[in-house]
MMTF fields as JSON, N, C-alpha, C and O atoms, coordinates in Angstrom:
{
  "mmtfVersion": "1.0.0",
  "mmtfProducer": "UNKNOWN",
  "numBonds": 459,
  "numAtoms": 460,
  "numGroups": 115,
  "numChains": 1,
  "numModels": 1,
  "chainsPerModel": [1],
  "groupsPerChain": [115],
  "chainIdList": ["A"],
  "bondAtomList": [4, 2, 8, 6, 12, 10, 16, 14, 20, 18, 24, 22, 28, 26, 32, 30, 36, 34, 40, 38, 44, 42, 48, 46, 52, 50, 56, 54, 60, 58, 64, 62, 68, 66, 72, 70, 76, 74, 80, 78, 84, 82, 88, 86, 92, 90, 96, 94, 100, 98, 104, 102, 108, 106, 112, 110, 116, 114, 120, 118, 124, 122, 128, 126, 132, 130, 136, 134, 140, 138, 144, 142, 148, 146, 152, 150, 156, 154, 160, 158, 164, 162, 168, 166, 172, 170, 176, 174, 180, 178, 184, 182, 188, 186, 192, 190, 196, 194, 200, 198, 204, 202, 208, 206, 212, 210, 216, 214, 220, 218, 224, 222, 228, 226, 232, 230, 236, 234, 240, 238, 244, 242, 248, 246, 252, 250, 256, 254, 260, 258, 264, 262, 268, 266, 272, 270, 276, 274, 280, 278, 284, 282, 288, 286, 292, 290, 296, 294, 300, 298, 304, 302, 308, 306, 312, 310, 316, 314, 320, 318, 324, 322, 328, 326, 332, 330, 336, 334, 340, 338, 344, 342, 348, 346, 352, 350, 356, 354, 360, 358, 364, 362, 368, 366, 372, 370, 376, 374, 380, 378, 384, 382, 388, 386, 392, 390, 396, 394, 400, 398, 404, 402, 408, 406, 412, 410, 416, 414, 420, 418, 424, 422, 428, 426, 432, 430, 436, 434, 440, 438, 444, 442, 448, 446, 452, 450, 456, 454],
  "bondOrderList": [1, 1, 1, 1, 1, 1, 1, 1, 1, 1, 1, 1, 1, 1, 1, 1, 1, 1, 1, 1, 1, 1, 1, 1, 1, 1, 1, 1, 1, 1, 1, 1, 1, 1, 1, 1, 1, 1, 1, 1, 1, 1, 1, 1, 1, 1, 1, 1, 1, 1, 1, 1, 1, 1, 1, 1, 1, 1, 1, 1, 1, 1, 1, 1, 1, 1, 1, 1, 1, 1, 1, 1, 1, 1, 1, 1, 1, 1, 1, 1, 1, 1, 1, 1, 1, 1, 1, 1, 1, 1, 1, 1, 1, 1, 1, 1, 1, 1, 1, 1, 1, 1, 1, 1, 1, 1, 1, 1, 1, 1, 1, 1, 1, 1],
  "groupList": [{"groupName": "UNK", "atomNameList": ["N", "CA", "C", "O"], "elementList": ["N", "C", "C", "O"], "formalChargeList": [0, 0, 0, 0], "bondAtomList": [1, 0, 2, 1, 3, 2], "bondOrderList": [1, 1, 2], "singleLetterCode": "X", "chemCompType": "L-PEPTIDE LINKING"}],
  "groupTypeList": [0, 0, 0, 0, 0, 0, 0, 0, 0, 0, 0, 0, 0, 0, 0, 0, 0, 0, 0, 0, 0, 0, 0, 0, 0, 0, 0, 0, 0, 0, 0, 0, 0, 0, 0, 0, 0, 0, 0, 0, 0, 0, 0, 0, 0, 0, 0, 0, 0, 0, 0, 0, 0, 0, 0, 0, 0, 0, 0, 0, 0, 0, 0, 0, 0, 0, 0, 0, 0, 0, 0, 0, 0, 0, 0, 0, 0, 0, 0, 0, 0, 0, 0, 0, 0, 0, 0, 0, 0, 0, 0, 0, 0, 0, 0, 0, 0, 0, 0, 0, 0, 0, 0, 0, 0, 0, 0, 0, 0, 0, 0, 0, 0, 0, 0],
  "groupIdList": [1, 2, 3, 4, 5, 6, 7, 8, 9, 10, 11, 12, 13, 14, 15, 16, 17, 18, 19, 20, 21, 22, 23, 24, 25, 26, 27, 28, 29, 30, 31, 32, 33, 34, 35, 36, 37, 38, 39, 40, 41, 42, 43, 44, 45, 46, 47, 48, 49, 50, 51, 52, 53, 54, 55, 56, 57, 58, 59, 60, 61, 62, 63, 64, 65, 66, 67, 68, 69, 70, 71, 72, 73, 74, 75, 76, 77, 78, 79, 80, 81, 82, 83, 84, 85, 86, 87, 88, 89, 90, 91, 92, 93, 94, 95, 96, 97, 98, 99, 100, 101, 102, 103, 104, 105, 106, 107, 108, 109, 110, 111, 112, 113, 114, 115],
  "secStructList": [7, 3, 3, 3, 3, 7, 6, 6, 6, 7, 7, 3, 3, 3, 3, 3, 3, 3, 3, 3, 7, 6, 6, 1, 7, 7, 2, 2, 2, 2, 2, 2, 2, 7, 7, 7, 7, 7, 6, 6, 7, 7, 3, 3, 3, 3, 3, 3, 3, 7, 3, 3, 3, 3, 6, 6, 3, 3, 3, 3, 3, 7, 5, 2, 2, 2, 2, 2, 6, 1, 1, 7, 7, 7, 7, 3, 3, 3, 3, 3, 3, 3, 3, 1, 7, 7, 7, 7, 4, 4, 4, 7, 1, 1, 2, 2, 2, 2, 2, 2, 2, 2, 2, 2, 2, 2, 2, 2, 2, 2, 2, 2, 2, 6, 7],
  "xCoordList": [9.928, 8.959, 10.183, 11.271, 9.63, 10.481, 9.403, 8.238, 9.995, 9.327, 9.304, 10.228, 8.418, 8.443, 7.457, 6.751, 7.439, 6.631, 5.889, 6.464, 4.521, 3.767, 4.088, 4.323, 4.11, 4.398, 2.93, 2.817, 1.97, 0.559, 0.382, 0.054, 0.575, -0.037, 1.074, 0.874, 2.439, 3.586, 3.372, 4.03, 2.39, 2.124, 3.024, 3.432, 3.438, 4.269, 3.521, 2.399, 4.22, 3.662, 4.396, 5.589, 4.136, 4.902, 4.78, 3.661, 5.841, 5.865, 6.306, 7.376, 5.499, 5.655, 5.758, 4.923, 6.742, 6.756, 6.761, 7.446, 5.854, 5.712, 5.371, 4.946, 5.599, 5.125, 3.909, 3.934, 2.979, 1.811, 1.408, 1.852, 0.617, 0.159, -0.852, -1.728, -0.795, -1.915, -3.215, -4.164, -3.234, -4.752, -5.299, -6.429, -4.442, -5.091, -5.435, -4.887, -6.325, -6.632, -5.342, -4.568, -5.259, -4.022, -4.302, -5.435, -3.244, -3.383, -4.092, -4.95, -3.758, -4.4, -5.878, -6.636, -6.39, -7.876, -8.492, -9.571, -7.741, -8.244, -8.501, -9.667, -7.343, -7.532, -8.908, -9.778, -8.855, -9.931, -11.394, -12.391, -11.43, -12.811, -13.094, -14.181, -12.092, -12.275, -12.955, -12.452, -14.233, -14.953, -15.01, -15.659, -14.36, -14.262, -13.156, -12.048, -13.363, -12.283, -11.621, -11.269, -11.507, -11.219, -9.826, -9.023, -9.376, -8.076, -7.216, -7.653, -6.096, -5.154, -5.299, -4.396, -6.043, -6.085, -5.551, -6.102, -4.411, -3.918, -4.794, -5.612, -4.638, -5.483, -4.482, -3.295, -5.184, -4.361, -4.153, -5.088, -2.864, -2.601, -2.601, -3.263, -2.052, -1.932, -1.308, -0.529, -1.684, -0.843, -1.537, -2.757, -0.844, -1.254, -0.423, 0.689, -0.473, 0.405, 1.456, 1.152, 2.544, 3.696, 3.481, 3.443, 3.352, 3.174, 4.271, 4.977, 4.472, 5.344, 5.223, 4.68, 5.733, 5.5, 6.271, 7.479, 5.722, 6.397, 5.873, 4.748, 6.69, 6.611, 5.303, 5.369, 4.168, 3.226, 2.195, 1.518, 2.146, 1.361, 2.013, 3.151, 1.201, 1.767, 1.511, 2.05, 0.656, 0.304, 0.434, -0.47, 1.543, 1.856, 2.148, 3.032, 1.486, 1.87, 3.259, 3.634, 4.05, 5.373, 5.04, 4.458, 5.407, 5.218, 6.688, 7.667, 6.594, 7.887, 8.07, 9.168, 6.996, 7.134, 7.748, 8.65, 7.381, 7.735, 9.518, 10.419, 9.617, 11.291, 11.858, 12.819, 11.443, 12.095, 12.051, 12.722, 11.356, 10.972, 10.305, 10.724, 9.174, 8.506, 6.978, 6.465, 6.319, 4.903, 4.148, 2.945, 5.069, 4.517, 4.437, 5.375, 3.179, 3.046, 2.955, 1.861, 3.953, 3.895, 4.096, 4.584, 3.721, 3.743, 3.617, 4.268, 2.783, 2.654, 3.458, 3.434, 4.208, 4.898, 3.975, 3.371, 3.816, 2.793, 3.585, 4.401, 3.33, 3.807, 2.66, 1.773, 2.668, 1.597, 2.247, 3.398, 1.362, 1.867, 0.441, -0.708, 0.953, -0.317, 0.143, 1.315, -1.03, -0.868, -1.805, -2.681, -1.692, -0.563, 0.547, 0.349, 1.804, 2.901, 2.753, 2.727, 2.657, 2.646, 3.871, 4.954, 3.762, 4.996, 4.738, 3.612, 5.774, 5.661, 5.249, 5.68, 4.431, 4.213, 5.455, 5.414, 6.576, 7.707, 8.481, 9.402, 8.028, 8.593, 7.688, 7.916, 6.803, 5.88, 6.947, 7.833, 6.575, 7.649, 7.007, 7.724, 5.844, 5.223, 4.446, 3.955, 4.37, 3.438, 1.987, 1.422, 1.38, 0.099, 0.131, -0.612, 1.067, 0.99, 1.092, 0.475, 1.772, 2.028, 0.679, 0.189, 0.056, -1.331, -2.34, -3.097, -2.346, -3.52, -3.185, -4.166, -2.201, -1.57, -2.034, -2.645, -1.706, -1.994, -3.649, -4.185, -4.332, -5.692, -6.469, -7.554, -5.773, -6.381, -6.37, -7.211, -5.307, -5.157, -6.433, -6.993, -6.893, -8.309, -9.41, -10.293, -9.36, -10.728, -10.493, -11.497, -9.215, -9.009, -9.212, -9.759, -8.778, -9.019, -10.466, -10.969, -11.176, -12.581, -13.358, -14.282, -12.987, -13.47, -13.265, -14.239, -12.072, -11.678, -12.385, -12.783, -12.579, -13.297, -14.722, -15.18, -15.411, -16.821, -16.815, -17.912, -15.792, -15.896, -16.36, -16.521],
  "yCoordList": [-8.787, -10.102, -11.101, -10.839, -12.447, -13.66, -14.793, -14.832, -15.643, -16.902, -17.765, -17.524, -18.667, -19.415, -20.613, -20.708, -21.518, -22.536, -22.737, -22.794, -22.846, -22.897, -24.12, -25.212, -24.039, -25.225, -25.987, -27.155, -25.175, -26.148, -27.023, -28.193, -26.55, -27.47, -27.522, -27.987, -26.935, -27.072, -26.323, -26.576, -25.396, -24.694, -23.589, -23.02, -23.147, -22.105, -20.893, -20.757, -19.829, -18.458, -17.405, -17.668, -16.259, -15.154, -14.502, -14.241, -14.266, -13.793, -12.366, -12.073, -11.506, -10.074, -9.632, -9.984, -8.867, -8.067, -6.642, -6.217, -5.843, -4.284, -3.594, -4.12, -2.339, -1.405, -0.638, -0.071, -0.595, 0.07, 1.262, 1.303, 2.28, 3.245, 2.752, 2.019, 3.162, 2.632, 3.199, 2.867, 4.206, 4.664, 3.945, 4.189, 3.03, 2.19, 0.77, 0.314, 0.067, -1.334, -2.118, -1.796, -3.157, -4.107, -4.833, -5.01, -5.19, -5.815, -7.122, -7.483, -7.847, -9.131, -8.888, -9.65, -7.791, -7.561, -7.34, -7.846, -6.516, -6.42, -7.728, -8.081, -8.691, -9.751, -10.541, -11.053, -10.495, -11.509, -10.907, -11.628, -9.692, -9.142, -9.234, -8.898, -9.702, -9.959, -11.353, -12.335, -11.406, -12.507, -12.985, -13.998, -12.305, -12.973, -13.606, -13.329, -14.621, -15.294, -14.651, -15.322, -13.243, -12.516, -12.899, -12.883, -13.276, -13.554, -12.273, -11.161, -12.454, -11.222, -10.945, -10.182, -11.255, -10.943, -12.087, -13.186, -11.858, -12.959, -13.358, -12.56, -14.628, -15.072, -15.029, -15.356, -14.585, -14.729, -16.236, -16.947, -16.622, -17.854, -17.588, -18.369, -16.736, -16.445, -15.12, -14.649, -14.602, -13.286, -12.404, -12.524, -11.456, -10.431, -9.54, -9.747, -8.621, -7.749, -8.65, -9.689, -8.21, -8.956, -8.618, -7.439, -9.567, -9.46, -10.033, -10.93, -9.631, -10.419, -9.783, -8.722, -10.526, -10.01, -8.706, -8.668, -7.724, -6.716, -6.39, -5.921, -6.641, -6.455, -7.227, -8.455, -6.68, -7.593, -8.063, -9.084, -7.258, -7.522, -8.722, -8.693, -9.622, -10.801, -10.69, -11.501, -9.675, -9.942, -8.572, -8.098, -7.901, -6.407, -6.353, -7.078, -5.547, -5.18, -4.493, -3.642, -4.952, -4.237, -3.035, -3.151, -1.793, -0.589, 0.086, -0.291, 1.131, 1.932, 2.6, 2.649, 3.036, 3.68, 2.796, 3.216, 1.532, 0.446, 0.057, -0.216, 0.111, -0.153, 1.106, 0.999, 2.281, 3.451, 3.759, 4.713, 3.081, 3.396, 4.767, 5.654, 4.821, 6.155, 5.9, 4.814, 6.991, 6.807, 7.099, 6.943, 7.529, 7.914, 6.489, 5.694, 6.298, 5.017, 5.518, 5.918, 5.518, 5.884, 4.6, 4.678, 3.576, 2.383, 1.127, 0.995, 0.14, -1.398, -2.182, -1.868, -3.25, -4.14, -5.264, -5.745, -5.681, -6.738, -7.863, -7.539, -9.083, -10.193, -10.978, -11.401, -11.191, -11.837, -12.94, -12.825, -13.971, -14.917, -14.993, -15.167, -14.799, -14.888, -15.878, -16.194, -16.335, -17.087, -16.6, -15.813, -17.044, -17.84, -16.914, -15.705, -17.525, -16.646, -16.361, -17.262, -15.127, -14.611, -14.086, -14.265, -13.41, -12.699, -11.203, -10.795, -10.36, -8.942, -8.478, -9.085, -7.417, -6.984, -6.801, -7.064, -6.352, -6.162, -7.409, -7.28, -8.651, -9.801, -10.434, -11.564, -9.699, -10.323, -10.68, -9.978, -11.837, -12.31, -11.954, -12.177, -11.466, -10.975, -9.704, -9.392, -9.003, -7.733, -7.973, -7.114, -9.174, -9.557, -9.615, -8.935, -10.497, -10.571, -9.164, -8.94, -8.296, -6.963, -6.32, -5.823, -6.349, -5.539, -6.208, -5.548, -7.442, -8.109, -7.834, -7.635, -7.794, -7.633, -6.23, -6.017, -5.292, -3.678, -3.672, -3.013, -4.356, -4.127, -4.815, -4.401, -5.796, -6.511, -5.455, -5.486, -4.667, -3.775, -3.041, -3.202, -2.33, -1.507, -2.311, -1.934, -3.508, -4.408, -5.03, -5.291, -5.325, -5.868, -4.662, -4.886, -3.412, -2.315, -1.909, -1.46, -2.067, -1.705, -2.734, -2.358, -4.018, -5.176, -4.857, -4.757, -4.678, -4.324, -3.391, -3.615, -2.147, -1.12, -1.187, -0.473, -2.216, -2.53, -3.61, -4.106, -4.052, -5.133, -4.508, -5.16],
  "zCoordList": [-1.114, -1.358, -1.654, -2.167, -1.131, -1.313, -1.712, -1.32, -2.515, -2.837, -1.447, -0.67, -1.087, -0.149, -0.329, -1.333, 0.682, 0.522, 1.83, 2.918, 1.653, 2.69, 3.735, 3.219, 4.922, 5.722, 6.0, 6.374, 5.763, 5.878, 4.786, 4.988, 3.58, 2.293, 1.209, 0.087, 1.688, 0.733, -0.665, -1.674, -0.584, -1.719, -1.934, -0.921, -3.139, -3.304, -3.146, -3.635, -2.346, -2.136, -2.124, -1.974, -2.23, -2.136, -0.66, -0.217, 0.027, 1.368, 1.239, 0.704, 1.718, 1.868, 3.208, 4.041, 3.501, 4.796, 4.364, 3.433, 5.188, 4.782, 5.997, 7.026, 5.788, 6.993, 6.537, 5.445, 7.217, 6.93, 7.724, 8.872, 7.308, 8.211, 9.0, 8.541, 10.374, 11.267, 11.18, 11.891, 10.141, 9.824, 8.556, 8.132, 7.952, 6.842, 7.312, 8.316, 6.613, 6.937, 6.517, 5.615, 7.3, 6.969, 5.591, 5.144, 5.034, 3.652, 3.845, 3.039, 4.893, 5.211, 5.302, 4.703, 6.07, 6.11, 4.789, 4.479, 3.948, 2.281, 1.9, 1.725, 1.708, 1.181, 1.728, 1.024, 2.981, 3.565, 3.101, 3.105, 2.749, 2.282, 0.863, 0.393, 0.149, -1.305, -1.383, -0.839, -2.15, -2.205, -3.636, -3.896, -4.6, -5.932, -6.365, -5.905, -7.397, -7.849, -9.18, -10.149, -9.074, -10.225, -10.549, -9.617, -11.844, -12.19, -11.978, -12.273, -11.506, -11.365, -9.879, -9.537, -8.927, -7.594, -6.871, -6.938, -6.123, -5.252, -4.098, -3.64, -3.594, -2.525, -1.197, -1.204, -0.147, 1.168, 1.665, 2.033, 1.633, 2.506, 3.925, 4.609, 4.453, 5.947, 6.044, 5.216, 7.041, 7.455, 8.406, 8.518, 9.164, 10.097, 10.48, 9.993, 11.153, 11.974, 12.717, 13.301, 12.644, 13.405, 14.946, 15.297, 15.789, 17.057, 17.992, 17.53, 19.182, 20.028, 21.677, 21.985, 22.384, 23.934, 24.398, 24.162, 24.986, 25.47, 26.816, 26.994, 27.726, 29.18, 29.629, 29.566, 30.057, 30.415, 29.319, 29.445, 28.281, 27.118, 26.2, 25.731, 26.067, 25.279, 23.907, 23.152, 23.388, 21.905, 21.353, 20.666, 21.627, 21.025, 19.654, 19.198, 18.909, 17.458, 17.346, 18.154, 16.212, 16.299, 15.507, 14.428, 16.029, 15.37, 15.373, 16.017, 14.527, 14.373, 15.919, 16.474, 16.437, 17.886, 18.74, 19.464, 18.784, 19.857, 19.337, 20.13, 18.241, 17.987, 18.472, 19.234, 18.172, 18.594, 20.061, 20.455, 20.894, 22.136, 22.323, 23.066, 21.523, 21.442, 21.49, 21.22, 21.854, 21.874, 20.445, 20.234, 19.58, 18.117, 17.434, 17.372, 16.935, 16.174, 14.672, 14.275, 13.887, 12.43, 11.486, 10.359, 12.0, 11.063, 11.835, 12.872, 11.385, 11.899, 10.9, 9.711, 11.37, 10.584, 10.315, 11.274, 9.276, 8.586, 7.765, 6.903, 8.046, 7.085, 6.538, 7.28, 5.164, 4.79, 3.649, 3.23, 3.243, 2.209, 1.353, 1.76, 0.033, -0.783, -1.986, -2.193, -2.782, -3.902, -4.836, -4.477, -6.151, -6.624, -7.059, -7.182, -7.31, -7.705, -9.141, -9.979, -9.423, -10.705, -11.308, -10.751, -12.481, -12.777, -12.878, -13.166, -12.644, -12.791, -14.312, -15.292, -14.409, -15.811, -16.666, -17.868, -16.069, -16.751, -17.332, -18.139, -16.849, -17.179, -18.468, -18.899, -18.934, -20.047, -21.318, -21.805, -21.604, -22.817, -24.172, -25.148, -24.395, -25.71, -25.492, -24.407, -26.58, -26.565, -26.052, -25.375, -26.388, -26.156, -24.581, -23.873, -24.114, -22.45, -21.822, -20.781, -22.352, -21.746, -21.741, -20.727, -22.989, -23.137, -22.246, -21.534, -22.286, -21.508, -20.052, -19.335, -19.579, -18.179, -17.772, -16.725, -18.661, -18.548, -18.422, -17.531, -19.259, -19.426, -17.961, -17.552, -17.371, -16.339, -14.857, -13.958, -14.931, -13.724, -13.475, -12.391, -14.286, -14.08, -13.714, -12.945, -14.304, -13.901, -12.552, -11.889, -12.011, -10.78, -9.747, -8.667, -10.08, -8.981, -8.954, -7.924, -10.126, -10.118, -9.258, -8.537, -9.332, -8.547, -7.195, -6.449, -6.768, -5.417, -4.655, -3.512, -5.388, -5.075, -4.546, -3.653, -5.268, -4.972, -3.959, -3.702, -3.35, -2.203, -1.047, -0.015]
}
């Protein structure tokens, strides 16, 4: 993860690049389905599977198999930018911040589960 600035609106964002299983929904699609303004849930600024031109296909997803020149696809490369930039729980400055952050996790997961 890296801190970055959105070219669209100059907002500070967190840039994540990750590999995901092709059998799972992309993180970008999960963020797009979240309808709540629940505190603690980041908002998607932009993102998708990484794509590029391969032979005649102009919009091929970058996969582990493609990089290994193999037919096996055991991962898709994804890049997303999310906001707001928060702090990790281990950077809590007080016991109260740590406790409130820990209590927020189950609430956020519960909200996401119902989306």
